[in-house]
N, C-alpha and C positions, 0 to 999 in steps of 0.2 A: 399454402404457405409450405415451408422449409421445417419451422419450427411451432412446438407447441404452445401458445399462448392463454392456455388453459391457469395457470399458476400465476397471471400478473395480474395488476389491479384493475377492477372494470377501465379506469381513468386511461392506462396507459393502452390496455386492449385495442378502449375504442379510438385512440387515438392513432394507430398501427391498421387496423384493419379501415376506418373509413378516410384513408391515402393512400391513394396510387404508389404515388413517392418509397411512403412506406412496406403498402407492400410488396414492392418490388425490392427491396432492400432489408428484409429480411427472409426475403423467398432466395438469397443468394448467402453464399459463406463468405467470410472477410475476404482478404487478402492478403491480409496480414493481422499477428495477432499481437505484438510489439512495436513499438516509436524508441527511438536511439535518439537523446536528449532533447526532447519533449518540455520540461519546463525549465526555465528560467534559472531555478534552483542546481538543477545537473549540472547544465550550461556550465557554470561555475566551476567545476570538477575537473572542465578541461584544461586550464590554466595549472590543474596537480598532476594534470597527462593521465585524466583520467576519462572513459567515454560510457554514458550509463543508459543500458535499456530498460522503458516499463513496462507491466503488463496493469493494464487499466481493464479491474469488472465495474458490476454497478454491484457497492458494497452491499453489508446487513441480508436484507430479505427482498430485496427491492429484488429480484427476479423470478421470486417465487418460489426461491435456492436460497438458504443462508449458506453467504461466504464468511460470513464474519461471527461465530460464534459463539462470542462475549460479546459482540456488542452491544447487545441492550440491554446485560448487568453494567456495564461500565455508562452506561449511559452516552457514548460518540458515536450513533448513531444521526439525531441533529445535528451536530458540529461538524460534519462529515465533510467535506472539500466537495463530496459530489450530493445533488441532490437532486438525485432522479428518483419518483414515486411521489414528487413534490408539484403539481400542478402540471401544465408541458412540459414533453420532454425537448432537448435538444437535440441541435445536432450531434454534442459530442456525446449527450447519455444515448440517445438508439445507439452508437457504435459498442459504447461499453458493453449496454445491453444484449445489445449483439455478439457481443464475442462472451459471454456470461451464457445465453443458451446456447453459444456451440462447443462451450468448455461443458455443460450440461450434460445436453443431448447427443453431442459426437466427441465426446471425450477423447478418442484415440482419434479420429483428428485432428482435436486442437493439439493436443500434447505432437503429434507429428509439424502442425506448422510450425510453433513455437522454442521447435528444437531447430527446425528451415527457417527464423527471424534468427536465432541465438548463435547459429554458426555464420551468417549470412555478415552478419553484428561484428561476430569475433574477427573474423578474416580484415573488414574494412578495418576495424582499431590497430589489427595488425598492420595494416598497408600502412596508414598515418601514423604508425609508431603509437600508441594508444592503450593503455589497457582499458581494459570491456570489465564495466560493471554490469548485471542483473539482478533488477527487482523486481520477482514474479507480485508479489502483494501492494501494485500500488494502491489500491483502493477495495482489500479483501484480505482476508485474514487464512488463507487455505495451507495446509501442512504441506507443502510441494515435494516435500523430502520423503513420500513416497512417492510420487509417481515416476521417476527417473530419468528427470531431464534435468535436473544439477548435475546427478551421478556422472548423465552422458557429453560431461564441459570439465574436466577436473581439472583445466586450467585456465576454469573463468574463476573469479569471484561473482557466487550471488549472497547479495542482502535482505535482508526484511526487516517489518517492524509489526511486533505480532500481541497479541496482548495474552497468547496461551504459556504461562508460564514454564510448562512441562514438557515440552516438547525437545525428544531423546534421540541418543544414535543418529545427529546428525553429520549430513556429510564434512568434512574436512574446509569445504571450501563454499559451505554455507554459511554463515556470520549475522544470528539474530538478536534485536535492541528489541528490550520487551517495552509496551509502551503504556502508561504509567492512565490511571484515574485516579483521581480524588475522591470518587460516589465511596460512598462509606461500604457497600457490602462487594464491589472491588478490592477493599486491603488486603483481603486474603489472600488473590493472587499477587501484591506488589509484596504480600511481607516473604509469598515464595520466592518473586525472584531477585529480593534484598538477601535473602536464607542463598541467593545460590549465585549472589553474586554475579550477577548480571548485569548490561552497561542499562542503564534507563532513563528513556525519552518521556518528556515531561513537557506540555504546554504550557505557556504560561501569560495572563492577561492579554500581554502587549512587550515591545520590545523595551521598555523601560526596566521593568523587572526584570528581564535577561542583563542590560548593561551593567544595573545595580550589583547586581548578585555577583557577575564576575570581575566586578571593579572593585568590590567588596572581601574578596574569594570566600562569598557564603557557601553552605552548605544549604543540602533541602535532605530531610529525611537522615541526613547524617553522612551524608555523600557527598564529593568533592561536583565542583556543577563545570562544565563545559559547554564552549559553546555552540550548539548544534546547527544551527544557519545558516552558518559562511557556506557551505556547501551540504552535500548527504553522502559524503565517502563517512558512511559510519564505522564500516571495518577497522578503521583505525585511529580511531575514539575508545580509550581504554575501561574496558570491565570495571564494576563498581562504581561507575559515574553515573553523575545525573546530566544525559545531555540538553538540555534548556534550547526550548522552541517556540514562539511566540505566536496567538491565534490569529488567524486569518480568515477572512468570510464572514460568514454564519457563525464561526468560534470566536470571534470578539462577544457577543449578545451571551456565549455561552451560561447560564445557571444552573446548572445538574452538579457541578461538581468537577466534569472535568478538564476543562479549563480553571490554569490555579491561579490564582488573586485577587 
């Protein structure tokens, strides 16, 4: 196979090595790294003139390389939308895993492919009279400002959610929203984000909590609350505000403190 699988869990490695389908799959490079308007939330941005491209990798340490350095501390790995490493992996999870191994083991090629994807999407958005948004950390928390990708497309708006509050010297076209966790040991990072005046995304238990807060103009941590679930166009939201999201999938059952309410 093309990729070194030594760092994968024994279960995932056995699933790949025991299947002709997956052995062939992991003997090839991906044909693309990113998708355009690949989920229901980003598609909502079409009505406001935006198309969104997102890169999805295997989060946390699921690939054997940790692409979410504060996930363990924030306890957001279990409620993450991706469930890689827990039971048999789906086609989607396998695709994300291959992209992650491609990124880790063939990084120059991966960067070149990401740039080709973005150039193609930029041209498509221009032809169709849309503004392109690019989110490189769909399910990861990599410091993408350090790889020259964002700087190569100065007319494209990039954005991400991050749990790393001290990212500095960002390109002007890279917007970050700090991702909150209510876990006690993570509060030192929340305090830094508040002190910096960052926009902070918070996942609440359900939509009813969010609607109540919006209707009553409630604050959270002393900061005003805005609705973050209507679209994923974060760079238009105010800094120093709480972007209210609500739990979906496994996050509904989270009791770690990551989900609020």
